[in-house]
mmCIF file of the N, C-alpha and C atoms, coordinates in Angstrom:
data_MODEL
# 
_entry.id   MODEL 
# 
loop_
_atom_site.group_PDB 
_atom_site.id 
_atom_site.type_symbol 
_atom_site.label_atom_id 
_atom_site.label_alt_id 
_atom_site.label_comp_id 
_atom_site.label_asym_id 
_atom_site.label_entity_id 
_atom_site.label_seq_id 
_atom_site.pdbx_PDB_ins_code 
_atom_site.Cartn_x 
_atom_site.Cartn_y 
_atom_site.Cartn_z 
_atom_site.occupancy 
_atom_site.B_iso_or_equiv 
_atom_site.pdbx_formal_charge 
_atom_site.auth_seq_id 
_atom_site.auth_comp_id 
_atom_site.auth_asym_id 
_atom_site.auth_atom_id 
_atom_site.pdbx_PDB_model_num 
ATOM 1   N N  . MET A 1 1  ? -0.758  6.350  -2.687  1.00 0.00 ? 1  MET A N  1 
ATOM 2   C CA . MET A 1 1  ? -0.187  7.436  -1.553  1.00 0.00 ? 1  MET A CA 1 
ATOM 3   C C  . MET A 1 1  ? -0.896  8.833  -1.601  1.00 0.00 ? 1  MET A C  1 
ATOM 4   N N  . LEU A 1 2  ? -1.224  9.199  -2.856  1.00 0.00 ? 2  LEU A N  1 
ATOM 5   C CA . LEU A 1 2  ? -1.537  10.815 -2.979  1.00 0.00 ? 2  LEU A CA 1 
ATOM 6   C C  . LEU A 1 2  ? -2.763  10.863 -2.288  1.00 0.00 ? 2  LEU A C  1 
ATOM 7   N N  . PHE A 1 3  ? -3.777  10.048 -2.899  1.00 0.00 ? 3  PHE A N  1 
ATOM 8   C CA . PHE A 1 3  ? -5.127  10.172 -2.297  1.00 0.00 ? 3  PHE A CA 1 
ATOM 9   C C  . PHE A 1 3  ? -5.363  9.492  -1.017  1.00 0.00 ? 3  PHE A C  1 
ATOM 10  N N  . GLU A 1 4  ? -4.486  8.680  -0.508  1.00 0.00 ? 4  GLU A N  1 
ATOM 11  C CA . GLU A 1 4  ? -4.598  8.186  0.904   1.00 0.00 ? 4  GLU A CA 1 
ATOM 12  C C  . GLU A 1 4  ? -5.599  7.099  1.103   1.00 0.00 ? 4  GLU A C  1 
ATOM 13  N N  . GLY A 1 5  ? -5.949  6.494  -0.264  1.00 0.00 ? 5  GLY A N  1 
ATOM 14  C CA . GLY A 1 5  ? -7.018  5.287  -0.143  1.00 0.00 ? 5  GLY A CA 1 
ATOM 15  C C  . GLY A 1 5  ? -8.385  6.013  -0.498  1.00 0.00 ? 5  GLY A C  1 
ATOM 16  N N  . ARG A 1 6  ? -8.576  7.182  -0.839  1.00 0.00 ? 6  ARG A N  1 
ATOM 17  C CA . ARG A 1 6  ? -9.887  7.901  -1.042  1.00 0.00 ? 6  ARG A CA 1 
ATOM 18  C C  . ARG A 1 6  ? -10.132 7.557  -2.803  1.00 0.00 ? 6  ARG A C  1 
ATOM 19  N N  . SER A 1 7  ? -11.184 7.674  -2.955  1.00 0.00 ? 7  SER A N  1 
ATOM 20  C CA . SER A 1 7  ? -11.368 7.518  -4.520  1.00 0.00 ? 7  SER A CA 1 
ATOM 21  C C  . SER A 1 7  ? -11.587 8.847  -5.017  1.00 0.00 ? 7  SER A C  1 
ATOM 22  N N  . THR A 1 8  ? -11.607 8.823  -6.318  1.00 0.00 ? 8  THR A N  1 
ATOM 23  C CA . THR A 1 8  ? -11.752 10.054 -6.885  1.00 0.00 ? 8  THR A CA 1 
ATOM 24  C C  . THR A 1 8  ? -13.117 10.939 -6.497  1.00 0.00 ? 8  THR A C  1 
ATOM 25  N N  . ALA A 1 9  ? -14.233 10.115 -6.512  1.00 0.00 ? 9  ALA A N  1 
ATOM 26  C CA . ALA A 1 9  ? -15.390 10.625 -5.987  1.00 0.00 ? 9  ALA A CA 1 
ATOM 27  C C  . ALA A 1 9  ? -15.214 11.245 -4.496  1.00 0.00 ? 9  ALA A C  1 
ATOM 28  N N  . ASP A 1 10 ? -14.573 10.785 -3.824  1.00 0.00 ? 10 ASP A N  1 
ATOM 29  C CA . ASP A 1 10 ? -14.200 11.257 -2.429  1.00 0.00 ? 10 ASP A CA 1 
ATOM 30  C C  . ASP A 1 10 ? -13.456 12.495 -2.535  1.00 0.00 ? 10 ASP A C  1 
ATOM 31  N N  . VAL A 1 11 ? -12.628 12.631 -3.406  1.00 0.00 ? 11 VAL A N  1 
ATOM 32  C CA . VAL A 1 11 ? -11.605 13.796 -3.881  1.00 0.00 ? 11 VAL A CA 1 
ATOM 33  C C  . VAL A 1 11 ? -12.478 14.971 -4.207  1.00 0.00 ? 11 VAL A C  1 
ATOM 34  N N  . LEU A 1 12 ? -13.274 14.513 -5.147  1.00 0.00 ? 12 LEU A N  1 
ATOM 35  C CA . LEU A 1 12 ? -14.128 15.707 -5.967  1.00 0.00 ? 12 LEU A CA 1 
ATOM 36  C C  . LEU A 1 12 ? -15.418 15.897 -5.404  1.00 0.00 ? 12 LEU A C  1 
ATOM 37  N N  . VAL A 1 13 ? -15.625 15.576 -4.197  1.00 0.00 ? 13 VAL A N  1 
ATOM 38  C CA . VAL A 1 13 ? -16.955 15.735 -3.382  1.00 0.00 ? 13 VAL A CA 1 
ATOM 39  C C  . VAL A 1 13 ? -17.611 17.147 -3.399  1.00 0.00 ? 13 VAL A C  1 
ATOM 40  N N  . GLN A 1 14 ? -16.724 18.319 -3.555  1.00 0.00 ? 14 GLN A N  1 
ATOM 41  C CA . GLN A 1 14 ? -17.125 19.492 -3.441  1.00 0.00 ? 14 GLN A CA 1 
ATOM 42  C C  . GLN A 1 14 ? -17.730 19.929 -4.793  1.00 0.00 ? 14 GLN A C  1 
ATOM 43  N N  . ILE A 1 15 ? -17.286 19.175 -5.806  1.00 0.00 ? 15 ILE A N  1 
ATOM 44  C CA . ILE A 1 15 ? -17.745 19.499 -7.247  1.00 0.00 ? 15 ILE A CA 1 
ATOM 45  C C  . ILE A 1 15 ? -19.238 18.770 -7.248  1.00 0.00 ? 15 ILE A C  1 
ATOM 46  N N  . THR A 1 16 ? -19.054 17.455 -6.820  1.00 0.00 ? 16 THR A N  1 
ATOM 47  C CA . THR A 1 16 ? -20.321 16.731 -7.193  1.00 0.00 ? 16 THR A CA 1 
ATOM 48  C C  . THR A 1 16 ? -21.544 17.123 -6.185  1.00 0.00 ? 16 THR A C  1 
ATOM 49  N N  . SER A 1 17 ? -21.151 17.596 -5.100  1.00 0.00 ? 17 SER A N  1 
ATOM 50  C CA . SER A 1 17 ? -22.156 18.237 -4.114  1.00 0.00 ? 17 SER A CA 1 
ATOM 51  C C  . SER A 1 17 ? -22.816 19.481 -4.753  1.00 0.00 ? 17 SER A C  1 
ATOM 52  N N  . ASN A 1 18 ? -21.989 20.226 -5.527  1.00 0.00 ? 18 ASN A N  1 
ATOM 53  C CA . ASN A 1 18 ? -22.718 21.479 -6.252  1.00 0.00 ? 18 ASN A CA 1 
ATOM 54  C C  . ASN A 1 18 ? -23.685 20.769 -7.281  1.00 0.00 ? 18 ASN A C  1 
ATOM 55  N N  . TYR A 1 19 ? -23.157 19.809 -7.879  1.00 0.00 ? 19 TYR A N  1 
ATOM 56  C CA . TYR A 1 19 ? -24.128 19.305 -9.074  1.00 0.00 ? 19 TYR A CA 1 
ATOM 57  C C  . TYR A 1 19 ? -25.513 18.676 -8.478  1.00 0.00 ? 19 TYR A C  1 
ATOM 58  N N  . ARG A 1 20 ? -25.290 17.945 -7.212  1.00 0.00 ? 20 ARG A N  1 
ATOM 59  C CA . ARG A 1 20 ? -26.532 17.308 -6.678  1.00 0.00 ? 20 ARG A CA 1 
ATOM 60  C C  . ARG A 1 20 ? -27.464 18.519 -6.249  1.00 0.00 ? 20 ARG A C  1 
ATOM 61  N N  . PHE A 1 21 ? -26.816 19.476 -5.691  1.00 0.00 ? 21 PHE A N  1 
ATOM 62  C CA . PHE A 1 21 ? -27.714 20.704 -5.063  1.00 0.00 ? 21 PHE A CA 1 
ATOM 63  C C  . PHE A 1 21 ? -28.589 21.057 -6.544  1.00 0.00 ? 21 PHE A C  1 
ATOM 64  N N  . CYS A 1 22 ? -27.795 21.123 -7.606  1.00 0.00 ? 22 CYS A N  1 
ATOM 65  C CA . CYS A 1 22 ? -28.727 21.656 -8.747  1.00 0.00 ? 22 CYS A CA 1 
ATOM 66  C C  . CYS A 1 22 ? -29.547 20.595 -9.376  1.00 0.00 ? 22 CYS A C  1 
ATOM 67  N N  . GLY A 1 23 ? -29.505 19.271 -8.804  1.00 0.00 ? 23 GLY A N  1 
ATOM 68  C CA . GLY A 1 23 ? -30.502 18.216 -9.291  1.00 0.00 ? 23 GLY A CA 1 
ATOM 69  C C  . GLY A 1 23 ? -29.918 17.596 -10.404 1.00 0.00 ? 23 GLY A C  1 
ATOM 70  N N  . VAL A 1 24 ? -28.477 17.578 -10.574 1.00 0.00 ? 24 VAL A N  1 
ATOM 71  C CA . VAL A 1 24 ? -27.919 16.580 -11.535 1.00 0.00 ? 24 VAL A CA 1 
ATOM 72  C C  . VAL A 1 24 ? -27.681 15.211 -10.818 1.00 0.00 ? 24 VAL A C  1 
ATOM 73  N N  . GLU A 1 25 ? -27.899 14.043 -11.667 1.00 0.00 ? 25 GLU A N  1 
ATOM 74  C CA . GLU A 1 25 ? -27.832 12.863 -11.303 1.00 0.00 ? 25 GLU A CA 1 
ATOM 75  C C  . GLU A 1 25 ? -26.251 12.354 -11.290 1.00 0.00 ? 25 GLU A C  1 
ATOM 76  N N  . ILE A 1 26 ? -25.596 12.099 -10.314 1.00 0.00 ? 26 ILE A N  1 
ATOM 77  C CA . ILE A 1 26 ? -24.082 11.787 -10.355 1.00 0.00 ? 26 ILE A CA 1 
ATOM 78  C C  . ILE A 1 26 ? -23.866 10.331 -10.742 1.00 0.00 ? 26 ILE A C  1 
ATOM 79  N N  . VAL A 1 27 ? -23.291 10.127 -11.774 1.00 0.00 ? 27 VAL A N  1 
ATOM 80  C CA . VAL A 1 27 ? -23.052 8.390  -12.296 1.00 0.00 ? 27 VAL A CA 1 
ATOM 81  C C  . VAL A 1 27 ? -21.695 8.040  -11.681 1.00 0.00 ? 27 VAL A C  1 
ATOM 82  N N  . ALA A 1 28 ? -21.501 6.728  -11.841 1.00 0.00 ? 28 ALA A N  1 
ATOM 83  C CA . ALA A 1 28 ? -20.147 6.112  -11.446 1.00 0.00 ? 28 ALA A CA 1 
ATOM 84  C C  . ALA A 1 28 ? -19.091 6.789  -12.354 1.00 0.00 ? 28 ALA A C  1 
ATOM 85  N N  . ASP A 1 29 ? -17.932 7.032  -11.657 1.00 0.00 ? 29 ASP A N  1 
ATOM 86  C CA . ASP A 1 29 ? -16.678 7.415  -12.577 1.00 0.00 ? 29 ASP A CA 1 
ATOM 87  C C  . ASP A 1 29 ? -15.877 6.492  -13.340 1.00 0.00 ? 29 ASP A C  1 
ATOM 88  N N  . TYR A 1 30 ? -15.251 6.870  -14.257 1.00 0.00 ? 30 TYR A N  1 
ATOM 89  C CA . TYR A 1 30 ? -14.308 5.873  -14.855 1.00 0.00 ? 30 TYR A CA 1 
ATOM 90  C C  . TYR A 1 30 ? -13.027 6.599  -14.928 1.00 0.00 ? 30 TYR A C  1 
ATOM 91  N N  . ASN A 1 31 ? -11.975 5.654  -14.392 1.00 0.00 ? 31 ASN A N  1 
ATOM 92  C CA . ASN A 1 31 ? -10.540 6.374  -14.477 1.00 0.00 ? 31 ASN A CA 1 
ATOM 93  C C  . ASN A 1 31 ? -9.639  5.453  -15.046 1.00 0.00 ? 31 ASN A C  1 
ATOM 94  N N  . CYS A 1 32 ? -8.632  6.043  -15.616 1.00 0.00 ? 32 CYS A N  1 
ATOM 95  C CA . CYS A 1 32 ? -7.600  5.297  -16.289 1.00 0.00 ? 32 CYS A CA 1 
ATOM 96  C C  . CYS A 1 32 ? -6.353  6.054  -15.689 1.00 0.00 ? 32 CYS A C  1 
ATOM 97  N N  . PHE A 1 33 ? -5.702  5.538  -14.853 1.00 0.00 ? 33 PHE A N  1 
ATOM 98  C CA . PHE A 1 33 ? -4.333  6.109  -14.360 1.00 0.00 ? 33 PHE A CA 1 
ATOM 99  C C  . PHE A 1 33 ? -3.101  5.575  -14.750 1.00 0.00 ? 33 PHE A C  1 
ATOM 100 N N  . ASP A 1 34 ? -2.258  6.439  -14.310 1.00 0.00 ? 34 ASP A N  1 
ATOM 101 C CA . ASP A 1 34 ? -0.858  5.831  -14.901 1.00 0.00 ? 34 ASP A CA 1 
ATOM 102 C C  . ASP A 1 34 ? -0.581  5.386  -16.308 1.00 0.00 ? 34 ASP A C  1 
ATOM 103 N N  . ILE A 1 35 ? -1.159  6.212  -17.003 1.00 0.00 ? 35 ILE A N  1 
ATOM 104 C CA . ILE A 1 35 ? -1.108  5.792  -18.675 1.00 0.00 ? 35 ILE A CA 1 
ATOM 105 C C  . ILE A 1 35 ? 0.204   6.226  -19.307 1.00 0.00 ? 35 ILE A C  1 
ATOM 106 N N  . PHE A 1 36 ? 0.912   6.795  -18.746 1.00 0.00 ? 36 PHE A N  1 
ATOM 107 C CA . PHE A 1 36 ? 2.250   7.203  -19.279 1.00 0.00 ? 36 PHE A CA 1 
ATOM 108 C C  . PHE A 1 36 ? 3.652   6.347  -18.878 1.00 0.00 ? 36 PHE A C  1 
ATOM 109 N N  . LYS A 1 37 ? 3.302   5.702  -17.799 1.00 0.00 ? 37 LYS A N  1 
ATOM 110 C CA . LYS A 1 37 ? 4.355   4.845  -17.172 1.00 0.00 ? 37 LYS A CA 1 
ATOM 111 C C  . LYS A 1 37 ? 4.283   3.486  -17.276 1.00 0.00 ? 37 LYS A C  1 
ATOM 112 N N  . ASP A 1 38 ? 3.106   2.979  -16.934 1.00 0.00 ? 38 ASP A N  1 
ATOM 113 C CA . ASP A 1 38 ? 2.667   1.466  -16.912 1.00 0.00 ? 38 ASP A CA 1 
ATOM 114 C C  . ASP A 1 38 ? 1.357   1.390  -17.089 1.00 0.00 ? 38 ASP A C  1 
ATOM 115 N N  . GLY A 1 39 ? 0.583   2.038  -17.945 1.00 0.00 ? 39 GLY A N  1 
ATOM 116 C CA . GLY A 1 39 ? -0.700  2.167  -18.249 1.00 0.00 ? 39 GLY A CA 1 
ATOM 117 C C  . GLY A 1 39 ? -1.192  1.299  -19.223 1.00 0.00 ? 39 GLY A C  1 
ATOM 118 N N  . ASP A 1 40 ? -2.253  0.721  -19.721 1.00 0.00 ? 40 ASP A N  1 
ATOM 119 C CA . ASP A 1 40 ? -3.126  0.095  -20.719 1.00 0.00 ? 40 ASP A CA 1 
ATOM 120 C C  . ASP A 1 40 ? -3.986  0.981  -21.419 1.00 0.00 ? 40 ASP A C  1 
ATOM 121 N N  . ILE A 1 41 ? -3.540  1.966  -22.135 1.00 0.00 ? 41 ILE A N  1 
ATOM 122 C CA . ILE A 1 41 ? -4.352  2.842  -22.773 1.00 0.00 ? 41 ILE A CA 1 
ATOM 123 C C  . ILE A 1 41 ? -5.403  2.197  -23.559 1.00 0.00 ? 41 ILE A C  1 
ATOM 124 N N  . ALA A 1 42 ? -4.993  1.474  -24.289 1.00 0.00 ? 42 ALA A N  1 
ATOM 125 C CA . ALA A 1 42 ? -5.752  0.490  -25.145 1.00 0.00 ? 42 ALA A CA 1 
ATOM 126 C C  . ALA A 1 42 ? -6.831  -0.081 -24.638 1.00 0.00 ? 42 ALA A C  1 
ATOM 127 N N  . GLY A 1 43 ? -6.549  -0.805 -23.314 1.00 0.00 ? 43 GLY A N  1 
ATOM 128 C CA . GLY A 1 43 ? -7.738  -1.499 -22.511 1.00 0.00 ? 43 GLY A CA 1 
ATOM 129 C C  . GLY A 1 43 ? -8.517  -0.601 -22.094 1.00 0.00 ? 43 GLY A C  1 
ATOM 130 N N  . CYS A 1 44 ? -8.226  0.509  -21.567 1.00 0.00 ? 44 CYS A N  1 
ATOM 131 C CA . CYS A 1 44 ? -9.180  1.518  -20.882 1.00 0.00 ? 44 CYS A CA 1 
ATOM 132 C C  . CYS A 1 44 ? -9.947  2.023  -21.999 1.00 0.00 ? 44 CYS A C  1 
ATOM 133 N N  . LEU A 1 45 ? -9.375  2.397  -23.147 1.00 0.00 ? 45 LEU A N  1 
ATOM 134 C CA . LEU A 1 45 ? -10.436 2.818  -24.095 1.00 0.00 ? 45 LEU A CA 1 
ATOM 135 C C  . LEU A 1 45 ? -11.181 1.699  -24.547 1.00 0.00 ? 45 LEU A C  1 
ATOM 136 N N  . GLU A 1 46 ? -10.967 0.302  -24.487 1.00 0.00 ? 46 GLU A N  1 
ATOM 137 C CA . GLU A 1 46 ? -11.858 -0.711 -24.830 1.00 0.00 ? 46 GLU A CA 1 
ATOM 138 C C  . GLU A 1 46 ? -12.951 -0.766 -23.739 1.00 0.00 ? 46 GLU A C  1 
ATOM 139 N N  . ASN A 1 47 ? -12.681 -0.424 -22.676 1.00 0.00 ? 47 ASN A N  1 
ATOM 140 C CA . ASN A 1 47 ? -13.605 -0.864 -21.474 1.00 0.00 ? 47 ASN A CA 1 
ATOM 141 C C  . ASN A 1 47 ? -14.577 0.337  -21.353 1.00 0.00 ? 47 ASN A C  1 
ATOM 142 N N  . TYR A 1 48 ? -14.275 1.417  -21.994 1.00 0.00 ? 48 TYR A N  1 
ATOM 143 C CA . TYR A 1 48 ? -14.962 2.695  -21.767 1.00 0.00 ? 48 TYR A CA 1 
ATOM 144 C C  . TYR A 1 48 ? -16.415 2.759  -22.005 1.00 0.00 ? 48 TYR A C  1 
ATOM 145 N N  . PRO A 1 49 ? -16.337 2.091  -23.389 1.00 0.00 ? 49 PRO A N  1 
ATOM 146 C CA . PRO A 1 49 ? -17.889 2.089  -23.986 1.00 0.00 ? 49 PRO A CA 1 
ATOM 147 C C  . PRO A 1 49 ? -18.870 1.036  -23.103 1.00 0.00 ? 49 PRO A C  1 
ATOM 148 N N  . LYS A 1 50 ? -18.227 -0.100 -22.540 1.00 0.00 ? 50 LYS A N  1 
ATOM 149 C CA . LYS A 1 50 ? -18.828 -1.026 -21.563 1.00 0.00 ? 50 LYS A CA 1 
ATOM 150 C C  . LYS A 1 50 ? -19.248 -0.283 -20.324 1.00 0.00 ? 50 LYS A C  1 
ATOM 151 N N  . HIS A 1 51 ? -18.410 0.643  -19.793 1.00 0.00 ? 51 HIS A N  1 
ATOM 152 C CA . HIS A 1 51 ? -18.844 1.340  -18.633 1.00 0.00 ? 51 HIS A CA 1 
ATOM 153 C C  . HIS A 1 51 ? -20.048 2.224  -18.976 1.00 0.00 ? 51 HIS A C  1 
ATOM 154 N N  . LEU A 1 52 ? -20.027 2.795  -20.269 1.00 0.00 ? 52 LEU A N  1 
ATOM 155 C CA . LEU A 1 52 ? -21.201 3.850  -20.596 1.00 0.00 ? 52 LEU A CA 1 
ATOM 156 C C  . LEU A 1 52 ? -22.334 3.069  -20.518 1.00 0.00 ? 52 LEU A C  1 
ATOM 157 N N  . VAL A 1 53 ? -22.587 2.041  -21.345 1.00 0.00 ? 53 VAL A N  1 
ATOM 158 C CA . VAL A 1 53 ? -23.581 1.000  -21.332 1.00 0.00 ? 53 VAL A CA 1 
ATOM 159 C C  . VAL A 1 53 ? -24.129 0.521  -19.767 1.00 0.00 ? 53 VAL A C  1 
ATOM 160 N N  . LYS A 1 54 ? -23.065 0.395  -19.133 1.00 0.00 ? 54 LYS A N  1 
ATOM 161 C CA . LYS A 1 54 ? -23.522 0.070  -17.867 1.00 0.00 ? 54 LYS A CA 1 
ATOM 162 C C  . LYS A 1 54 ? -24.232 1.175  -16.952 1.00 0.00 ? 54 LYS A C  1 
ATOM 163 N N  . VAL A 1 55 ? -23.443 2.221  -16.946 1.00 0.00 ? 55 VAL A N  1 
ATOM 164 C CA . VAL A 1 55 ? -23.869 3.537  -16.246 1.00 0.00 ? 55 VAL A CA 1 
ATOM 165 C C  . VAL A 1 55 ? -25.153 4.035  -16.852 1.00 0.00 ? 55 VAL A C  1 
ATOM 166 N N  . LEU A 1 56 ? -25.147 4.209  -18.314 1.00 0.00 ? 56 LEU A N  1 
ATOM 167 C CA . LEU A 1 56 ? -26.368 4.778  -18.828 1.00 0.00 ? 56 LEU A CA 1 
ATOM 168 C C  . LEU A 1 56 ? -27.412 4.165  -19.307 1.00 0.00 ? 56 LEU A C  1 
ATOM 169 N N  . SER A 1 57 ? -27.517 2.769  -18.936 1.00 0.00 ? 57 SER A N  1 
ATOM 170 C CA . SER A 1 57 ? -28.466 1.775  -19.362 1.00 0.00 ? 57 SER A CA 1 
ATOM 171 C C  . SER A 1 57 ? -28.837 1.673  -20.628 1.00 0.00 ? 57 SER A C  1 
ATOM 172 N N  . LEU A 1 58 ? -27.783 1.711  -21.577 1.00 0.00 ? 58 LEU A N  1 
ATOM 173 C CA . LEU A 1 58 ? -28.022 1.883  -23.073 1.00 0.00 ? 58 LEU A CA 1 
ATOM 174 C C  . LEU A 1 58 ? -28.378 0.411  -23.636 1.00 0.00 ? 58 LEU A C  1 
# 
């Protein structure tokens, strides 16, 4: 409801636009929401290295 269907990339477009202007490549983001009420912190931490391998082509 807060983001009204927008992604974090949409919400942070002002920041990423500045990075793009400076020539920085923007990679896909990784988010872990609601970690205090109903989150799966262990699952998020387990999946993060997989995300890095995919995004950074390691």
